[in-house]
C-alpha positions in Angstrom: 13.3 -11.9 -25.7 14.9 -10.0 -28.6 15.8 -6.3 -28.4 13.3 -5.3 -31.1 10.3 -6.8 -29.4 7.5 -4.4 -28.5 6.8 -4.2 -24.7 3.5 -2.7 -23.6 2.9 -2.0 -19.9 -0.6 -1.4 -18.6 -0.6 0.8 -15.4 1.2 4.0 -14.4 1.7 3.3 -10.7 5.1 2.7 -9.0 5.6 -0.8 -10.6 4.7 0.2 -14.2 6.7 3.4 -14.2 9.7 1.8 -12.6 9.6 -1.0 -15.2 9.3 1.4 -18.2 12.1 3.6 -16.9 14.5 0.7 -16.3 13.7 -0.8 -19.7 14.5 2.6 -21.2 17.8 2.7 -19.4 18.6 -0.8 -20.7 17.9 0.1 -24.3 14.5 -1.5 -24.6 11.9 1.2 -24.7 8.4 0.3 -23.5 5.0 1.9 -24.2 3.2 2.7 -21.0 -0.6 2.9 -20.9 -2.4 4.6 -18.0 -6.0 5.7 -17.4 -5.5 8.4 -14.8 -5.3 11.9 -16.2 -2.7 13.0 -13.7 1.0 12.6 -14.2 2.2 9.4 -12.7 2.7 9.8 -8.9 4.0 8.0 -5.8 0.8 6.6 -4.2 2.6 6.0 -1.0 2.8 9.8 -0.4 -0.9 10.6 -1.0 -1.5 11.1 2.7 1.2 13.8 2.7 -0.7 15.6 0.0 -4.0 15.3 2.0 -2.2 16.6 5.1 -1.1 19.7 3.1 2.6 18.9 3.5 3.2 18.2 -0.2 1.7 19.5 -3.4 0.7 16.9 -6.0 3.7 18.0 -8.1 6.1 17.0 -5.3 5.1 13.3 -5.4 5.1 13.1 -9.2 7.2 10.3 -10.7 9.7 11.0 -13.5 7.7 9.3 -16.2 9.2 7.7 -19.3 8.6 9.5 -22.6 6.4 6.9 -24.2 3.1 7.1 -22.3 -0.4 6.9 -23.6 -3.5 8.0 -21.7 -6.3 5.5 -22.1 -8.3 2.7 -20.5 -7.6 -0.8 -21.7 -10.8 -2.8 -21.9 -9.6 -6.1 -23.4 -6.6 -8.3 -24.3 -6.6 -10.5 -27.4 -4.0 -13.1 -26.6 -4.2 -14.8 -30.0 -3.5 -11.5 -31.9 -1.4 -10.1 -29.2 -3.2 -6.8 -29.0 -4.9 -4.7 -26.4 -8.1 -2.8 -27.1 -8.7 0.6 -25.5 -12.0 2.3 -24.6 -11.5 4.9 -27.3 -11.5 2.2 -30.0 -7.8 2.1 -30.6 -5.9 -1.2 -30.7 -2.2 -1.5 -29.7 -0.1 -4.5 -30.6 2.4 -6.1 -28.3 5.1 -8.7 -28.3 5.3 -8.8 -24.5 2.5 -7.4 -22.3 3.0 -6.5 -18.7 0.0 -6.1 -16.3 0.8 -3.5 -13.7 -2.8 -2.7 -13.0 -2.5 -2.3 -9.2 -5.4 -2.6 -6.9 -8.8 -1.2 -6.1 -10.1 0.0 -2.7 -12.3 -2.4 -0.8 -15.7 -0.9 -0.3 -17.5 -2.9 2.3 -21.2 -3.8 2.0 -22.5 -1.0 4.2 -26.1 0.1 3.9 -26.3 3.5 2.2 -22.7 3.4 0.9 -23.9 3.7 -2.7 -26.5 5.9 -4.4 -29.1 4.4 -6.8 -26.5 5.1 -9.6 -24.0 2.9 -7.8 -21.8 5.9 -6.9 -20.5 7.1 -3.5 -22.7 9.8 -2.0 -21.5 13.3 -1.6 -19.0 13.4 1.3 -18.1 9.7 1.1 -14.6 9.1 -0.2 -12.3 6.2 -1.0 -8.6 7.0 -0.5 -6.7 5.3 -3.3 -6.1 7.7 -6.2 -5.0 11.3 -6.7 -8.6 12.2 -7.6 -9.7 10.7 -4.2 -7.0 12.8 -2.5 -7.9 16.0 -4.2 -11.6 15.5 -3.6 -10.9 15.0 0.1 -8.6 18.0 0.2 -11.3 20.2 -1.3 -14.0 18.9 1.0 -12.1 19.0 4.3 -12.2 22.2 6.4 -11.3 23.1 10.0 -14.0 21.7 12.3 -15.4 19.3 9.7 -16.7 16.1 11.3 -14.8 13.2 9.6 -15.2 9.5 10.2 -12.5 7.2 8.9 -13.7 3.6 8.5 -10.7 1.2 8.9 -7.7 1.3 11.2 -5.0 -0.3 9.0 -2.0 1.5 7.5 -4.1 3.6 5.1 -6.8 4.4 7.7 -4.2 5.6 10.2 -2.5 7.8 7.6 -5.8 9.3 6.5 -7.0 10.0 10.0 -3.7 11.7 10.9 -3.8 13.8 7.7 -7.4 14.9 8.3 -6.6 15.9 11.9 -3.7 18.0 10.7 -6.1 19.8 8.4 -8.2 20.7 11.5 -11.0 18.2 11.1 -12.7 16.5 14.1 -11.8 12.9 13.3 -13.2 9.7 14.6 -11.4 6.5 13.5 -13.5 3.3 13.6 -11.6 0.0 13.5 -13.5 -3.3 13.5 -10.7 -5.4 15.0 -9.2 -5.0 18.4 -6.3 -2.8 17.6 -4.8 -0.5 14.9 -2.6 -1.8 12.2 -3.0 -5.4 13.4 -1.4 -6.9 10.3 1.9 -5.1 11.0 2.1 -4.3 14.7 1.9 -6.1 18.0 -0.4 -4.8 20.8 2.2 -2.6 22.5 3.1 -0.9 19.2 -0.5 -0.5 18.3 -1.2 1.3 21.6 1.6 3.8 20.9 0.0 4.5 17.4 -3.3 5.0 19.1 -1.7 7.4 21.7 -0.1 9.4 18.9 -3.4 9.8 17.0 -5.2 10.7 20.3 -2.6 13.4 20.9 -3.6 14.8 17.5 -7.2 15.0 18.6 -8.3 11.8 16.8 -11.0 9.8 18.6 -10.1 6.1 18.1 -12.7 3.3 18.6 -11.5 -0.3 18.2 -13.8 -3.4 18.1 -16.3 -1.0 16.5 -18.2 -2.0 13.4 -19.9 0.5 11.1 -23.1 -0.9 9.6 -24.9 2.1 8.0 -24.0 5.3 6.1 -27.0 7.7 6.4 -27.5 10.4 3.7 -29.9 13.3 3.3 -30.4 14.8 -0.1 -27.6 12.7 -1.6 -25.0 13.8 1.0 -23.7 12.0 4.0 -25.0 13.1 7.4 -24.1 10.4 9.9 -22.6 6.9 10.3 -24.3 4.3 12.4 -22.4 1.7 14.4 -23.5 -1.9 14.9 -24.6 -1.1 18.5 -26.9 1.6 17.2 -24.7 4.6 18.2 -24.7 7.2 15.5 -21.8 9.6 14.7 -22.6 12.9 12.9 -20.4 13.1 9.8 -19.6 15.7 7.1 -17.0 13.4 5.6 -16.6 9.6 5.6 -13.3 8.0 4.4 -13.5 4.3 3.6 -10.0 2.8 4.2 -10.8 -0.9 4.4 -7.8 -2.2 2.4 -7.3 -3.0 -1.2 -8.0 -5.8 -3.6 -5.9 -6.8 -6.7 -7.2 -5.4 -9.9 -7.5 -8.5 -12.0 -10.5 -7.9 -14.3 -8.4 -7.7 -17.5 -6.6 -10.9 -16.6 -9.8 -12.7 -15.9 -11.4 -11.8 -19.1 -8.2 -12.7 -21.0 -8.5 -16.2 -19.5 -5.3 -16.0 -17.4 -4.7 -18.0 -14.2 -6.1 -15.8 -11.4 -6.5 -16.7 -7.7 -6.5 -13.7 -5.4 -4.1 -12.0 -7.8 -2.7 -12.8 -11.3 -0.5 -15.9 -10.8 3.1 -15.5 -11.9 6.3 -17.5 -11.7 9.9 -16.5 -10.9 10.1 -14.8 -14.4 7.0 -13.0 -13.5 5.2 -14.7 -16.3 1.5 -15.4 -16.2 -0.1 -18.6 -17.6 0.5 -16.9 -21.0 4.3 -16.8 -21.6 3.9 -13.5 -23.5 2.2 -11.8 -20.6 3.8 -10.8 -17.3 2.4 -9.2 -14.2 4.0 -7.1 -11.4 3.0 -5.0 -8.4 -0.2 -5.2 -6.4 -2.0 -7.3 -9.0 0.6 -10.1 -9.1 0.5 -13.2 -6.9 4.0 -14.8 -6.7 4.5 -18.1 -4.8 1.0 -17.7 -3.3 2.0 -14.3 -1.8 0.2 -11.0 -2.5 2.4 -8.2 -1.3 0.5 -5.0 -1.9 3.5 -2.9 -0.9 5.9 -0.6 -2.7 9.2 -2.5 -2.1 8.2 -5.8 -3.7 6.6 -3.9 -6.6 9.9 -2.1 -7.3 11.9 -5.3 -7.0 9.6 -7.1 -9.3 9.9 -4.3 -11.9 13.7 -4.3 -11.7 13.9 -8.1 -12.1 11.5 -8.1 -15.1 13.3 -5.2 -16.7 16.6 -7.2 -16.6 14.8 -10.3 -18.1 13.0 -8.4 -20.9 16.2 -6.6 -21.7 17.9 -9.9 -22.4 19.3 -11.2 -19.1 18.0 -14.8 -19.3 19.3 -15.5 -15.8 17.2 -12.7 -14.1 14.6 -14.0 -11.6 12.3 -12.7 -8.9 12.3 -15.1 -5.9 10.3 -13.0 -3.4 10.7 -10.0 -1.1 11.2 -9.8 2.7 9.6 -6.4 3.0 9.7 -3.9 5.8 6.8 -1.7 6.6 7.8 1.9 7.5 5.5 4.8 8.4 6.2 8.3 9.5 3.2 10.1 11.1 4.0 13.8 11.2 2.3 15.6 14.1 2.2 19.2 15.2 5.6 19.0 16.9 7.7 16.0 16.0 7.3 13.0 13.7 6.3 9.6 15.0 8.2 6.9 13.2 7.5 3.2 13.2 8.8 0.2 11.4 7.8 -3.5 11.3 9.2 -6.6 9.6 8.6 -10.3 9.6 6.7 -11.9 12.4 6.0 -9.4 15.2 4.0 -11.9 17.3 5.9 -14.6 19.1 5.0 -18.3 18.9 5.5 -20.7 21.8 9.2 -21.4 22.3 10.3 -18.1 20.6 12.6 -15.8 22.4 11.5 -12.1 22.7 13.6 -9.1 23.6 11.8 -5.9 24.3 12.9 -2.4 25.3 10.3 0.2 26.1 10.5 3.8 27.3 7.0 5.1 28.2 8.2 8.7 28.8 9.8 9.0 25.3 7.1 6.9 23.7 9.7 4.5 22.2 9.4 0.7 21.9 11.6 -1.9 20.4 10.9 -5.6 20.1 12.5 -8.5 18.2 11.4 -12.1 17.9 14.0 -14.9 17.7 13.3 -18.5 16.6 15.9 -21.2 16.4 18.7 -18.6 16.9 17.4 -16.6 13.9 15.8 -13.2 13.9 12.3 -13.7 12.4 10.7 -10.3 13.0 10.6 -7.1 14.9 8.8 -3.8 15.5 10.2 -0.4 16.4 8.3 2.7 17.4 9.7 6.2 18.1 13.4 5.9 17.3 14.5 3.9 14.3 18.2 4.3 14.4 18.6 0.5 14.8 16.2 -0.5 12.0 18.8 -0.9 9.3 21.0 -3.3 11.2 18.0 -5.3 12.5 16.5 -5.6 9.0 19.8 -6.7 7.6 20.1 -9.4 10.2 16.6 -10.5 9.5 17.0 -10.5 5.7 20.3 -12.5 6.0 18.6 -15.2 8.1 22.0 -16.1 9.6 22.1 -17.8 13.1 22.7 -15.3 15.9 25.4 -15.9 18.5 24.0 -17.8 21.4 25.1 -15.3 24.2 22.6 -12.7 23.0 25.1 -9.9 23.2 25.1 -8.9 19.5 21.3 -8.9 19.5 21.1 -6.5 22.4 23.7 -4.4 20.6 21.5 -4.3 17.5 18.6 -3.2 19.6 20.4 -0.4 21.3 23.0 0.9 18.9 21.5 3.9 17.1 24.2 3.8 14.5 22.7 0.8 12.7 20.6 2.5 10.1 
């Protein structure tokens, strides 16, 4: 790429903003197009806004100067232009899709009105508008049902409880945050939520949202049991936003397929963040999105050797309660396979738990709850993938030495 090429980035989330900022620092200004009316913000911290701990201004991102508000509705690959909903057309030499993801809205009866909109009181939890709408609707004593017990659902339930709502969390699978945590860590998360007053139901499937006069009144479970509800939050995960890529004829599987240069099947179009699928992996996390943005910035600014080869990402969550925060971190494979070695340290009184999984003398994963002083050292040992000494002493030291972060 030459320095006078025009780079256009679609999407003002973490990935798009990071890319535009880094390109600006490297002397290759980019034009950023975003459809949200709000100033770009850190989506990871939306639950803190809902909880009332931060104002929207606190989680705003330092946006680059060249930003256009608008919705892109089409890409003309032959002319190398993008068309916006307002009729404007923007030319590009290199286009970057950083379109992120959409919330998954399950096929529940009553979830949509006749106009295909969410009824009053039913909210997704993905954007600043979602967050502000929930913040306006929640009040002390409000009956809130959170559908989904993953990372987002747990965060939303905790935030609503801190706002004084009577919260019920309904999780279809057998435990909370099952993608990141093992059973013991999930139990500690459940205990923390219960201590905040959240009523947690696992192996519990919601089948019906019941409304009166266009507003939600209750949620019915698969077993027929009904929960009264003033608010319903749907937190059932996210799906890559790939509509533009599909209509442009790019290679799309679950996400937009990219190579190590983050190129799509069109060499003049790249993709990063939640919408990108690299080496058959969809990350959907902040750290990979930022690493992809950094690698692509180097490449587009003229470093022909820059590559993105994947991220070994760590999930970290802080749940702030009424008294003290509840921290957890998970990385790699937290469930052992036959033949793996497992080291666990648990303190039920303090509510702390540490576990690592070792396979062929290498650390392949771990989960820590309560005290994260060792997480830095453990994560470095995992990322390095170096063989561990056979006597096990250094591993025990990593688990117990709180100076490792």
